[in-house]
DSSP file (Angstrom, degrees, kcal/mol; ACC not computed):
  #  RESIDUE AA STRUCTURE BP1 BP2  ACC     N-H-->O    O-->H-N    N-H-->O    O-->H-N    TCO  KAPPA ALPHA  PHI   PSI    X-CA   Y-CA   Z-CA
    1    1 A M              0   0    0      0, 0.0     2,-0.8     0, 0.0    27,-0.0   0.000 360.0 360.0 360.0 128.2   10.4  -12.7  -15.4
    2    2 A L        -     0   0    0     25,-0.1    28,-1.7    80,-0.0    27,-1.5  -0.803 360.0-179.2 -96.2 108.3    8.8  -12.7  -12.0
    3    3 A K  E     +a   30   0A   0     -2,-0.8    81,-0.6    26,-0.2    80,-0.6  -0.898   2.3 175.1-114.1 134.5    6.2   -9.9  -11.8
    4    4 A A  E     -ab  31  84A   0     26,-2.3    28,-2.5    -2,-0.4     2,-0.4  -0.900  20.1-139.5-135.6 161.9    4.1   -9.1   -8.7
    5    5 A A  E     -ab  32  85A   0     79,-2.3    81,-3.2    -2,-0.3    28,-0.2  -0.961   2.3-161.0-124.0 143.3    1.6   -6.6   -7.5
    6    6 A F  E     -a   33   0A   0     26,-2.8    28,-1.4    -2,-0.4     2,-0.2  -0.865  22.7-169.7-121.9  95.0    1.4   -4.9   -4.1
    7    7 A P  E     +a   34   0A   0      0, 0.0     2,-0.3     0, 0.0    28,-0.2  -0.521  21.3 123.8 -87.0 152.6   -2.2   -3.5   -3.8
    8    8 A G  E     -a   35   0A   0     26,-2.2    28,-2.8    -2,-0.2    -2,-0.1  -0.945  64.3-104.3 175.0 172.0   -3.5   -1.2   -1.1
    9    9 A S        -     0   0    0     -2,-0.3    -1,-0.1    26,-0.2    41,-0.1   0.839  37.8-164.0 -82.7 -35.2   -5.2    2.1   -0.4
   10   10 A F        +     0   0    0      2,-0.2    44,-0.1     1,-0.2    25,-0.0   0.912  16.0 177.6  53.9  46.3   -1.9    3.7    0.8
   11   11 A D  S    S-     0   0    0      1,-0.6    -1,-0.2    33,-0.0   121,-0.2  -0.721  83.7  -0.7-119.9  80.9   -3.9    6.5    2.4
   12   12 A P  S    S-     0   0    0      0, 0.0    -1,-0.6     0, 0.0     2,-0.3   0.603  96.0-123.7 -95.3 169.6   -1.4    7.6    3.5
   13   13 A P        -     0   0    0      0, 0.0     2,-0.2     0, 0.0   136,-0.1  -0.554  34.9-158.2 -67.3 134.4    1.7    5.6    2.5
   14   14 A T     >  -     0   0    0     -2,-0.3     4,-2.1   131,-0.1   131,-0.3  -0.585  32.8-103.4-109.2 173.5    3.6    4.7    5.7
   15   15 A S  H  > S+     0   0    0    129,-2.8     4,-2.1     1,-0.2   130,-0.2   0.833 123.3  57.5 -63.0 -32.3    7.1    3.7    6.5
   16   16 A G  H  > S+     0   0    0    128,-0.5     4,-2.2     2,-0.2    -1,-0.2   0.910 105.1  49.6 -63.1 -43.3    5.9    0.2    6.7
   17   17 A H  H  > S+     0   0    0      1,-0.2     4,-2.7     2,-0.2    -2,-0.2   0.937 111.0  49.0 -58.6 -47.9    4.5    0.3    3.2
   18   18 A V  H  X S+     0   0    0     -4,-2.1     4,-2.8     1,-0.2     5,-0.2   0.892 109.4  53.1 -61.7 -39.8    7.8    1.6    1.8
   19   19 A N  H  X S+     0   0    0     -4,-2.1     4,-2.4     2,-0.2    -1,-0.2   0.927 110.8  46.0 -60.1 -47.2    9.7   -1.1    3.7
   20   20 A I  H  X S+     0   0    0     -4,-2.2     4,-2.9     2,-0.2     5,-0.2   0.911 112.6  50.9 -63.8 -42.9    7.5   -3.8    2.1
   21   21 A I  H  X S+     0   0    0     -4,-2.7     4,-2.6     1,-0.2    -2,-0.2   0.939 112.1  46.6 -58.9 -48.8    7.8   -2.2   -1.3
   22   22 A Q  H  X S+     0   0    0     -4,-2.8     4,-1.1     2,-0.2    -1,-0.2   0.902 115.0  46.2 -62.7 -40.8   11.6   -2.0   -1.1
   23   23 A R  H  X S+     0   0    0     -4,-2.4     4,-0.5    -5,-0.2     3,-0.3   0.916 114.0  47.3 -68.3 -43.5   11.9   -5.6    0.1
   24   24 A A  H >X S+     0   0    0     -4,-2.9     4,-2.5     1,-0.2     3,-1.2   0.879 107.4  57.8 -64.2 -37.2    9.5   -6.9   -2.5
   25   25 A A  H 3< S+     0   0    0     -4,-2.6    -1,-0.2     1,-0.3    -2,-0.2   0.812 103.8  53.2 -66.5 -26.8   11.4   -5.0   -5.2
   26   26 A S  H 3< S+     0   0    0     -4,-1.1    -1,-0.3    -3,-0.3    -2,-0.2   0.639 114.0  41.9 -80.4 -12.8   14.5   -6.9   -4.2
   27   27 A V  H << S+     0   0    0     -3,-1.2     2,-0.3    -4,-0.5    -2,-0.2   0.795 111.4  54.7 -98.8 -37.3   12.8  -10.2   -4.6
   28   28 A F  S  < S-     0   0    0     -4,-2.5   -25,-0.2     1,-0.1     3,-0.1  -0.674  72.2-134.3-103.3 152.5   10.8   -9.7   -7.8
   29   29 A D  S    S+     0   0    0    -27,-1.5     2,-0.3     1,-0.3   -26,-0.2   0.846  97.2  14.9 -69.4 -32.7   11.9   -8.6  -11.3
   30   30 A E  E     -a    3   0A   0    -28,-1.7   -26,-2.3     2,-0.0     2,-0.4  -0.996  67.4-170.1-143.8 136.5    9.0   -6.2  -11.5
   31   31 A L  E     -ac   4  64A   0     32,-2.5    34,-2.3    -2,-0.3     2,-0.6  -0.996   5.9-161.3-129.6 127.2    6.7   -4.8   -8.8
   32   32 A V  E     -ac   5  65A   0    -28,-2.5   -26,-2.8    -2,-0.4     2,-0.7  -0.947  10.4-149.3-108.3 117.9    3.6   -2.8   -9.5
   33   33 A V  E     -ac   6  66A   0     32,-3.1    34,-2.5    -2,-0.6     2,-0.7  -0.792  18.1-155.2 -84.3 116.5    2.2   -0.9   -6.5
   34   34 A V  E     -ac   7  67A   0    -28,-1.4   -26,-2.2    -2,-0.7     2,-0.6  -0.855   2.0-150.6-104.7 111.9   -1.5   -0.8   -7.1
   35   35 A I  E     -ac   8  68A   0     32,-3.7    34,-2.8    -2,-0.7   -26,-0.2  -0.705  18.0-133.9 -83.4 118.9   -3.4    2.1   -5.6
   36   36 A A  E     - c   0  69A   0    -28,-2.8     2,-0.4    -2,-0.6    34,-0.2  -0.499  19.4-172.0 -73.9 139.0   -7.0    1.2   -4.7
   37   37 A E        -     0   0    0     32,-2.3     2,-0.5    -2,-0.2    -1,-0.1  -0.786  14.3-180.0-130.0  86.4   -9.7    3.5   -5.7
   38   38 A N    >   -     0   0    0     -2,-0.4     3,-1.8     1,-0.1    33,-0.1  -0.797  25.2-148.5 -95.3 121.3  -12.8    2.0   -4.0
   39   39 A R  T 3  S+     0   0    0     -2,-0.5    -1,-0.1     1,-0.3    31,-0.0   0.721  97.1  57.5 -61.8 -21.8  -16.0    3.9   -4.6
   40   40 A Q  T 3  S+     0   0    0      2,-0.0     2,-0.3    -3,-0.0    -1,-0.3   0.526  96.9  77.0 -87.9  -6.1  -17.3    2.8   -1.2
   41   41 A K  S <  S-     0   0    0     -3,-1.8     2,-0.6     2,-0.0     0, 0.0  -0.791  70.9-139.3-107.8 148.4  -14.4    4.3    0.7
   42   42 A K        -     0   0    0     -2,-0.3     2,-0.3     0, 0.0    -3,-0.1  -0.930  24.9-161.0-103.9 123.3  -13.6    7.9    1.7
   43   43 A Y        -     0   0    0     -2,-0.6     4,-0.1     1,-0.1     3,-0.1  -0.768  24.1-147.9-106.1 148.5  -10.0    8.8    1.3
   44   44 A L  S    S+     0   0    0     -2,-0.3     2,-0.3   -33,-0.1    -1,-0.1   0.900  91.7  41.8 -73.2 -45.8   -8.0   11.6    2.7
   45   45 A F  S    S-     0   0    0      1,-0.1    -1,-0.1     2,-0.0   108,-0.0  -0.805  90.7-115.8-106.1 146.8   -5.8   11.8   -0.3
   46   46 A T     >  -     0   0    0     -2,-0.3     4,-2.3     1,-0.1     5,-0.2  -0.307  32.2-108.4 -69.3 161.3   -6.9   11.5   -3.9
   47   47 A A  H  > S+     0   0    0      1,-0.2     4,-2.6     2,-0.2     5,-0.2   0.898 121.8  52.3 -58.4 -40.8   -5.6    8.5   -5.9
   48   48 A D  H  > S+     0   0    0      2,-0.2     4,-2.4     1,-0.2    -1,-0.2   0.884 108.4  50.0 -64.3 -37.3   -3.4   10.9   -7.9
   49   49 A E  H  > S+     0   0    0      2,-0.2     4,-2.3     1,-0.2    -2,-0.2   0.911 111.6  48.5 -64.7 -42.6   -1.9   12.3   -4.7
   50   50 A R  H  X S+     0   0    0     -4,-2.3     4,-2.5     2,-0.2     5,-0.2   0.900 111.6  49.9 -63.9 -41.5   -1.2    8.8   -3.4
   51   51 A V  H  X S+     0   0    0     -4,-2.6     4,-2.8     2,-0.2     5,-0.2   0.943 110.5  50.0 -60.4 -48.1    0.4    7.8   -6.7
   52   52 A E  H  X S+     0   0    0     -4,-2.4     4,-2.0     1,-0.2    -2,-0.2   0.898 112.0  47.5 -60.2 -42.5    2.6   10.9   -6.7
   53   53 A M  H  X S+     0   0    0     -4,-2.3     4,-2.6     2,-0.2    -1,-0.2   0.944 113.7  46.6 -65.8 -47.6    3.7   10.2   -3.1
   54   54 A I  H  X S+     0   0    0     -4,-2.5     4,-1.7     1,-0.2    -2,-0.2   0.908 110.8  52.6 -62.1 -42.1    4.5    6.5   -3.7
   55   55 A R  H  < S+     0   0    0     -4,-2.8     4,-0.3     1,-0.2    -1,-0.2   0.920 112.1  45.5 -60.0 -43.5    6.4    7.3   -6.9
   56   56 A E  H >< S+     0   0    0     -4,-2.0     3,-0.9    -5,-0.2    -2,-0.2   0.917 112.3  51.7 -64.5 -42.9    8.5    9.8   -5.1
   57   57 A L  H 3< S+     0   0    0     -4,-2.6    -1,-0.2     1,-0.2    -2,-0.2   0.751 119.7  33.2 -67.0 -26.3    9.1    7.4   -2.2
   58   58 A V  T >< S+     0   0    0     -4,-1.7     3,-2.2    -5,-0.2    -1,-0.2   0.163  76.9 118.6-117.7  18.7   10.3    4.6   -4.4
   59   59 A K  T <  S+     0   0    0     -3,-0.9    -1,-0.1    -4,-0.3    -2,-0.1   0.691  73.0  61.1 -63.0 -17.9   12.0    6.4   -7.2
   60   60 A S  T 3  S+     0   0    0     -3,-0.2     2,-1.1    -4,-0.2    -1,-0.3   0.657  87.7  81.1 -80.4 -16.7   15.3    4.7   -6.3
   61   61 A C    X   -     0   0    0     -3,-2.2     3,-1.7     1,-0.2    -1,-0.1  -0.770  63.6-172.1 -92.1  96.0   13.7    1.3   -7.0
   62   62 A K  T 3  S+     0   0    0     -2,-1.1    -1,-0.2     1,-0.3    -3,-0.0   0.665  80.1  56.4 -66.6 -17.7   13.9    1.1  -10.8
   63   63 A N  T 3  S+     0   0    0     -3,-0.1   -32,-2.5   -35,-0.1     2,-0.4   0.223  89.3  94.4 -99.0  16.2   11.8   -2.0  -11.1
   64   64 A V  E <   +c   31   0A   0     -3,-1.7     2,-0.3    -6,-0.2   -32,-0.2  -0.914  47.4 175.9-110.8 131.9    8.8   -0.5   -9.3
   65   65 A S  E     -c   32   0A   0    -34,-2.3   -32,-3.1    -2,-0.4     2,-0.4  -0.856  19.2-137.4-124.1 165.6    5.9    1.2  -11.1
   66   66 A V  E     +c   33   0A   0     -2,-0.3     2,-0.3   -34,-0.2   -32,-0.2  -0.984  23.6 169.8-128.8 136.1    2.7    2.6   -9.7
   67   67 A A  E     -c   34   0A   0    -34,-2.5   -32,-3.7    -2,-0.4     2,-0.4  -0.933  27.9-124.5-140.3 161.9   -0.9    2.3  -11.0
   68   68 A I  E     -c   35   0A   0     -2,-0.3     2,-0.4   -34,-0.2   -32,-0.2  -0.888  20.9-167.8-107.8 139.9   -4.4    3.0  -10.0
   69   69 A C  E     +c   36   0A   0    -34,-2.8   -32,-2.3    -2,-0.4     4,-0.1  -0.990  16.1 174.8-130.6 125.5   -7.1    0.3   -9.9
   70   70 A D        +     0   0    0     -2,-0.4     2,-0.2   -34,-0.2   -31,-0.2   0.041  68.6  49.7-115.3  24.2  -10.8    1.1   -9.5
   71   71 A H  S    S-     0   0    0      1,-0.1   -34,-0.2   -33,-0.1     5,-0.1  -0.745 107.2 -40.0-142.3-168.5  -12.1   -2.5  -10.0
   72   72 A L     >  -     0   0    0     -2,-0.2     4,-1.9     1,-0.1     3,-0.5  -0.313  47.9-133.6 -63.7 138.8  -11.4   -5.9   -8.6
   73   73 A I  H  > S+     0   0    0      1,-0.2     4,-3.0     2,-0.2     5,-0.2   0.889 105.2  59.5 -63.1 -37.9   -7.7   -6.6   -8.1
   74   74 A V  H  > S+     0   0    0      1,-0.2     4,-2.3     2,-0.2    -1,-0.2   0.874 105.6  48.9 -57.4 -36.2   -8.0  -10.0   -9.8
   75   75 A D  H  > S+     0   0    0     -3,-0.5     4,-2.5     2,-0.2    -1,-0.2   0.896 111.0  49.5 -70.2 -39.8   -9.3   -8.3  -13.0
   76   76 A Y  H  X S+     0   0    0     -4,-1.9     4,-1.7     2,-0.2    -2,-0.2   0.926 112.4  48.6 -59.8 -45.6   -6.4   -5.8  -12.8
   77   77 A L  H  <>S+     0   0    0     -4,-3.0     5,-2.6     2,-0.2     4,-0.3   0.919 112.0  47.8 -61.1 -45.9   -4.0   -8.7  -12.4
   78   78 A K  H ><5S+     0   0    0     -4,-2.3     3,-1.3     1,-0.2    -1,-0.2   0.934 111.4  50.6 -62.0 -46.7   -5.4  -10.7  -15.3
   79   79 A K  H 3<5S+     0   0    0     -4,-2.5    -1,-0.2     1,-0.3    -2,-0.2   0.817 117.3  40.7 -63.7 -29.1   -5.4   -7.7  -17.6
   80   80 A N  T 3<5S-     0   0    0     -4,-1.7    -1,-0.3    -5,-0.2    -2,-0.2   0.233 111.3-116.5-106.6  13.9   -1.7   -7.0  -16.8
   81   81 A N  T < 5 +     0   0    0     -3,-1.3     2,-0.4    -4,-0.3    -3,-0.2   0.893  64.2 145.7  55.0  47.5   -0.6  -10.6  -16.8
   82   82 A I      < +     0   0    0     -5,-2.6    -1,-0.2    -6,-0.1    -2,-0.1  -0.950  24.3 174.1-114.5 132.8    0.4  -10.6  -13.1
   83   83 A K        +     0   0    0    -80,-0.6    30,-3.1    -2,-0.4     2,-0.4   0.478  57.1  76.0-115.2  -5.5   -0.1  -13.8  -11.1
   84   84 A L  E     -bd   4 113A   0    -81,-0.6   -79,-2.3    28,-0.2     2,-0.4  -0.931  54.6-166.7-117.4 129.7    1.5  -12.9   -7.8
   85   85 A L  E     -bd   5 114A   0     28,-2.8    30,-3.5    -2,-0.4     2,-0.5  -0.936  10.0-152.0-109.4 135.7    0.1  -10.6   -5.1
   86   86 A V  E     - d   0 115A   0    -81,-3.2     2,-0.4    -2,-0.4    30,-0.2  -0.914  16.1-178.1-104.1 132.0    2.3   -9.3   -2.3
   87   87 A R  E     - d   0 116A   0     28,-2.5    30,-2.9    -2,-0.5     2,-0.4  -0.997  18.2-140.3-132.1 130.7    0.6   -8.6    1.0
   88   88 A G  E     - d   0 117A   0     -2,-0.4     2,-0.4    28,-0.2    30,-0.2  -0.714  19.0-167.6 -88.9 139.7    2.2   -7.2    4.1
   89   89 A V  E     - d   0 118A   0     28,-2.4    30,-2.3    -2,-0.4     3,-0.1  -0.990  20.0-176.9-129.6 138.5    1.1   -8.6    7.5
   90   90 A R        -     0   0    0     -2,-0.4     2,-0.3     1,-0.2    -1,-0.1   0.735  68.5 -31.9-100.0 -31.1    1.9   -7.2   11.0
   91   91 A G  S  > S-     0   0    0      1,-0.0     4,-2.8    27,-0.0    -1,-0.2  -0.895  83.4 -55.8-168.5-166.9    0.2   -9.9   13.1
   92   92 A L  H  > S+     0   0    0     -2,-0.3     4,-2.8     1,-0.2     5,-0.2   0.869 125.5  55.0 -61.6 -39.6   -2.5  -12.5   13.4
   93   93 A E  H  > S+     0   0    0      2,-0.2     4,-2.0     1,-0.2    -1,-0.2   0.938 112.4  43.2 -60.1 -47.5   -5.3  -10.0   12.8
   94   94 A D  H  > S+     0   0    0      1,-0.2     4,-3.3     2,-0.2     5,-0.3   0.938 114.0  51.9 -61.2 -46.3   -3.8   -8.9    9.5
   95   95 A F  H  X S+     0   0    0     -4,-2.8     4,-2.9     1,-0.2    -2,-0.2   0.901 108.3  50.4 -60.8 -40.1   -3.0  -12.5    8.5
   96   96 A S  H  X S+     0   0    0     -4,-2.8     4,-2.0     2,-0.2    -1,-0.2   0.940 114.9  43.1 -60.8 -48.1   -6.6  -13.6    9.2
   97   97 A Y  H  X S+     0   0    0     -4,-2.0     4,-2.1    -5,-0.2    -2,-0.2   0.938 117.7  45.7 -64.6 -47.7   -8.0  -10.8    7.1
   98   98 A E  H  X S+     0   0    0     -4,-3.3     4,-2.6     1,-0.2    -2,-0.2   0.868 109.6  55.2 -66.7 -35.9   -5.4  -11.2    4.3
   99   99 A F  H  X S+     0   0    0     -4,-2.9     4,-2.1    -5,-0.3    -1,-0.2   0.928 107.8  48.6 -60.7 -45.7   -5.8  -15.0    4.3
  100  100 A E  H  X S+     0   0    0     -4,-2.0     4,-2.2     1,-0.2    -2,-0.2   0.904 112.4  49.6 -61.7 -41.8   -9.6  -14.6    3.7
  101  101 A L  H  X S+     0   0    0     -4,-2.1     4,-3.0     1,-0.2    -1,-0.2   0.913 108.9  51.9 -63.9 -40.8   -8.9  -12.1    0.8
  102  102 A S  H  X S+     0   0    0     -4,-2.6     4,-2.3     1,-0.2    -2,-0.2   0.889 110.1  48.7 -65.3 -36.8   -6.3  -14.5   -0.7
  103  103 A V  H  X S+     0   0    0     -4,-2.1     4,-1.7     2,-0.2    -1,-0.2   0.910 112.3  48.8 -67.0 -40.1   -8.9  -17.3   -0.7
  104  104 A M  H  X S+     0   0    0     -4,-2.2     4,-2.1     2,-0.2    -2,-0.2   0.936 111.4  49.7 -61.7 -47.3  -11.5  -15.1   -2.2
  105  105 A N  H  X S+     0   0    0     -4,-3.0     4,-2.4     1,-0.2     7,-0.2   0.896 110.8  49.0 -60.1 -41.8   -9.0  -13.9   -4.9
  106  106 A R  H  < S+     0   0    0     -4,-2.3    -1,-0.2     1,-0.2    -2,-0.2   0.816 108.4  54.5 -69.2 -29.0   -8.1  -17.6   -5.7
  107  107 A T  H  < S+     0   0    0     -4,-1.7    -1,-0.2     1,-0.2    -2,-0.2   0.896 112.6  43.3 -68.8 -37.7  -11.8  -18.4   -5.9
  108  108 A L  H  < S+     0   0    0     -4,-2.1    -2,-0.2     1,-0.3    -1,-0.2   0.840 138.4   8.1 -74.5 -33.7  -12.2  -15.6   -8.5
  109  109 A D    ><  -     0   0    0     -4,-2.4     3,-2.0    -5,-0.2    -1,-0.3  -0.787  63.3-161.9-150.4 102.5   -9.0  -16.6  -10.3
  110  110 A P  T 3  S+     0   0    0      0, 0.0    -4,-0.1     0, 0.0    -3,-0.1   0.610  88.2  67.9 -62.8 -11.2   -7.3  -19.9   -9.4
  111  111 A K  T 3  S+     0   0    0     -5,-0.0     2,-0.4     2,-0.0    -5,-0.1   0.619  78.5  99.6 -81.2 -12.5   -4.1  -18.7  -11.1
  112  112 A I    <   -     0   0    0     -3,-2.0     2,-0.4    -7,-0.2   -28,-0.2  -0.610  53.9-168.7 -80.9 129.1   -3.5  -15.9   -8.5
  113  113 A E  E     -d   84   0A   0    -30,-3.1   -28,-2.8    -2,-0.4     2,-0.5  -0.912   9.4-146.8-113.2 144.6   -1.0  -16.6   -5.8
  114  114 A T  E     -d   85   0A   0     -2,-0.4     2,-0.5   -30,-0.2   -28,-0.2  -0.956   5.9-161.4-115.4 130.3   -0.5  -14.5   -2.6
  115  115 A I  E     -d   86   0A   0    -30,-3.5   -28,-2.5    -2,-0.5     2,-0.5  -0.941  11.2-148.5-106.0 124.1    2.8  -14.0   -1.0
  116  116 A F  E     -d   87   0A   0     -2,-0.5     2,-0.5   -30,-0.2   -28,-0.2  -0.829  10.4-168.3 -95.5 129.9    2.8  -12.7    2.6
  117  117 A M  E     -d   88   0A   0    -30,-2.9   -28,-2.4    -2,-0.5     2,-0.2  -0.973  18.0-134.8-116.6 125.1    5.6  -10.6    3.8
  118  118 A T  E     -d   89   0A   0     -2,-0.5   -28,-0.2   -30,-0.2     2,-0.1  -0.509  27.5-109.7 -75.8 144.8    5.9   -9.9    7.5
  119  119 A T        -     0   0    0    -30,-2.3    -1,-0.1    -2,-0.2     5,-0.1  -0.369  32.8-102.1 -70.1 150.8    6.6   -6.4    8.6
  120  120 A D    >   -     0   0    0   -104,-0.1     3,-2.3     1,-0.1     4,-0.2  -0.508  40.6-109.5 -65.7 146.4    9.9   -5.4   10.1
  121  121 A P  G >  S+     0   0    0      0, 0.0     3,-1.7     0, 0.0     4,-0.3   0.809 114.5  62.4 -53.8 -36.4    9.5   -5.1   13.9
  122  122 A E  G 3  S+     0   0    0      1,-0.3     3,-0.2     2,-0.1  -106,-0.1   0.659 107.2  45.4 -68.0 -11.5    9.8   -1.3   13.9
  123  123 A Y  G X  S+     0   0    0     -3,-2.3     3,-1.4     1,-0.1    -1,-0.3   0.270  78.8 111.9-109.5   9.9    6.7   -0.9   11.8
  124  124 A F  T <  S+     0   0    0     -3,-1.7    -2,-0.1     1,-0.3    -1,-0.1   0.825  83.3  35.6 -54.7 -40.7    4.5   -3.4   13.7
  125  125 A V  T 3  S+     0   0    0     -4,-0.3     2,-0.5    -3,-0.2    -1,-0.3   0.330  86.2 117.8-100.6   8.7    2.1   -0.9   15.1
  126  126 A I    <   +     0   0    0     -3,-1.4     2,-0.4     4,-0.1  -112,-0.1  -0.671  33.9 168.7 -83.3 122.0    1.8    1.5   12.2
  127  127 A R     >  -     0   0    0     -2,-0.5     4,-2.3     1,-0.1     5,-0.2  -0.992  38.9-132.0-129.7 139.2   -1.6    1.7   10.7
  128  128 A S  H  > S+     0   0    0     -2,-0.4     4,-2.5     1,-0.2     5,-0.2   0.884 108.4  54.5 -57.4 -38.9   -2.7    4.3    8.2
  129  129 A S  H  > S+     0   0    0      1,-0.2     4,-1.8     2,-0.2    -1,-0.2   0.908 109.7  46.1 -63.6 -41.1   -5.9    5.0   10.2
  130  130 A A  H  > S+     0   0    0      2,-0.2     4,-2.8     1,-0.2    -1,-0.2   0.886 110.2  54.6 -67.2 -38.4   -3.9    5.7   13.3
  131  131 A I  H  X S+     0   0    0     -4,-2.3     4,-2.8     1,-0.2    -2,-0.2   0.921 108.3  49.0 -61.8 -44.5   -1.5    7.9   11.4
  132  132 A K  H  X S+     0   0    0     -4,-2.5     4,-2.1     2,-0.2    -1,-0.2   0.895 112.1  48.0 -63.8 -39.0   -4.3   10.1   10.1
  133  133 A E  H  X S+     0   0    0     -4,-1.8     4,-0.8     2,-0.2    -2,-0.2   0.944 113.5  47.0 -65.4 -47.4   -5.8   10.4   13.5
  134  134 A L  H ><>S+     0   0    0     -4,-2.8     5,-2.8     1,-0.2     3,-0.9   0.911 112.7  50.1 -58.7 -45.3   -2.4   11.4   15.0
  135  135 A A  H ><5S+     0   0    0     -4,-2.8     3,-2.1     1,-0.2    -1,-0.2   0.865 102.6  60.4 -61.8 -37.5   -1.8   13.8   12.2
  136  136 A S  H 3<5S+     0   0    0     -4,-2.1    -1,-0.2     1,-0.3    -2,-0.2   0.738 107.4  46.3 -65.5 -21.1   -5.2   15.4   12.7
  137  137 A F  T <<5S-     0   0    0     -3,-0.9    -1,-0.3    -4,-0.8    -2,-0.2   0.182 120.3-111.6-102.9  15.7   -4.1   16.3   16.2
  138  138 A N  T < 5 +     0   0    0     -3,-2.1    -3,-0.2     1,-0.1    -2,-0.1   0.833  60.8 167.7  60.1  35.2   -0.7   17.6   14.9
  139  139 A G      < -     0   0    0     -5,-2.8     2,-0.6    -6,-0.1    -1,-0.1  -0.250  45.4 -86.6 -75.8 166.2    1.1   14.6   16.6
  140  140 A N        +     0   0    0      1,-0.1    -1,-0.1     2,-0.0    -5,-0.0  -0.662  40.4 179.3 -78.2 118.5    4.7   13.6   16.0
  141  141 A L    >>  +     0   0    0     -2,-0.6     3,-2.2     2,-0.1     4,-1.4   0.267  25.2 146.7-101.2   7.3    4.9   11.3   13.0
  142  142 A H  T 34 S+     0   0    0      1,-0.3    -2,-0.0     2,-0.2     0, 0.0  -0.197  75.1   4.3 -54.4 128.2    8.6   10.8   13.1
  143  143 A G  T 34 S+     0   0    0      2,-0.5    -1,-0.3     1,-0.1    -2,-0.1   0.175 116.4  80.7  83.9 -17.0    9.5    7.3   11.9
  144  144 A M  T <4 S+     0   0    0     -3,-2.2  -129,-2.8     1,-0.3  -128,-0.5   0.809 104.0  13.4 -90.1 -34.0    5.9    6.3   11.1
  145  145 A V  S  < S-     0   0    0     -4,-1.4    -2,-0.5  -131,-0.3    -1,-0.3  -0.973  89.9 -96.2-138.4 152.6    5.8    8.0    7.7
  146  146 A P    >>  -     0   0    0      0, 0.0     4,-2.3     0, 0.0     3,-0.8  -0.307  42.5-107.3 -63.5 155.9    8.4    9.4    5.4
  147  147 A E  H 3> S+     0   0    0      1,-0.3     4,-2.6     2,-0.2     5,-0.2   0.865 119.7  59.6 -54.2 -40.3    9.0   13.2    5.7
  148  148 A L  H 3> S+     0   0    0      1,-0.2     4,-1.9     2,-0.2    -1,-0.3   0.889 109.4  43.4 -53.5 -42.0    7.3   13.8    2.4
  149  149 A V  H <> S+     0   0    0     -3,-0.8     4,-3.0     2,-0.2    -2,-0.2   0.888 110.3  54.6 -74.0 -40.0    4.1   12.1    3.7
  150  150 A A  H  X S+     0   0    0     -4,-2.3     4,-2.2     1,-0.2    -2,-0.2   0.906 110.6  47.3 -58.5 -41.9    4.3   13.9    7.1
  151  151 A K  H  X S+     0   0    0     -4,-2.6     4,-2.6     2,-0.2    -1,-0.2   0.918 111.7  49.7 -64.2 -45.8    4.4   17.2    5.2
  152  152 A A  H  X S+     0   0    0     -4,-1.9     4,-2.6    -5,-0.2    -2,-0.2   0.904 111.0  50.1 -63.7 -41.1    1.5   16.3    2.9
  153  153 A L  H  X S+     0   0    0     -4,-3.0     4,-2.8     2,-0.2     5,-0.3   0.938 110.8  49.1 -61.5 -45.7   -0.6   15.3    6.0
  154  154 A K  H  X S+     0   0    0     -4,-2.2     4,-2.5     1,-0.2    -2,-0.2   0.934 113.5  46.2 -59.0 -47.9    0.1   18.5    7.7
  155  155 A E  H  X S+     0   0    0     -4,-2.6     4,-2.4     2,-0.2    -1,-0.2   0.906 112.4  51.0 -62.1 -41.3   -0.8   20.5    4.6
  156  156 A K  H  X S+     0   0    0     -4,-2.6     4,-1.0     1,-0.2    -2,-0.2   0.948 114.3  42.3 -62.7 -49.6   -4.0   18.4    4.1
  157  157 A Y  H  <>S+     0   0    0     -4,-2.8     5,-2.7     1,-0.2    -1,-0.2   0.862 114.1  51.4 -69.1 -35.6   -5.2   18.9    7.7
  158  158 A N  H ><5S+     0   0    0     -4,-2.5     3,-1.1    -5,-0.3    -1,-0.2   0.880 108.2  52.0 -66.1 -37.7   -4.2   22.6    7.7
  159  159 A S  H 3<5S+     0   0    0     -4,-2.4    -1,-0.2     1,-0.3    -2,-0.2   0.730 108.3  52.1 -72.2 -20.1   -6.1   23.2    4.5
  160  160 A Q  T 3<5S-     0   0    0     -4,-1.0    -1,-0.3    -5,-0.2    -2,-0.2   0.393 116.6-116.0 -92.6   1.6   -9.2   21.6    6.0
  161  161 A G  T < 5       0   0    0     -3,-1.1    -3,-0.2    -4,-0.1    -2,-0.1   0.762 360.0 360.0  71.7  25.3   -9.0   23.9    9.0
  162  162 A I      <       0   0    0     -5,-2.7    -4,-0.2    -6,-0.2    -5,-0.1   0.415 360.0 360.0 -98.0 360.0   -8.3   21.0   11.4
């Protein structure tokens, strides 16, 4: 059985994230979407909110589960007997960053392999940070995030008085 993990902050989940999840789910027998909870980062959505959104967005993918990780991903992988990491890349900048992470992960655990999946062209420019900025100005998010996420962003920014 081929099991992989797709880690990320998913703050918020974008259409690009969902695309990678669906494509990876078609390749692997089991895919775990691992929501990062990094103490050094400030998130717009709580880990539980991000889990809830991802679960709803991928509910049609029966071989996908969602988990939260608040420690090193290699430790999570070891504990859950996963040896493959899936990482989405949009271009050279992403690849450079992800390549360095993959080398670090292999240094920490030589059994870990990283699989890079290139984004589909329509999601090439979508970044969670840009989505949050656009949403904070009540911009049009059509096509960048699923409707569920657009609604959650609107509610989040409205509740903060932004």
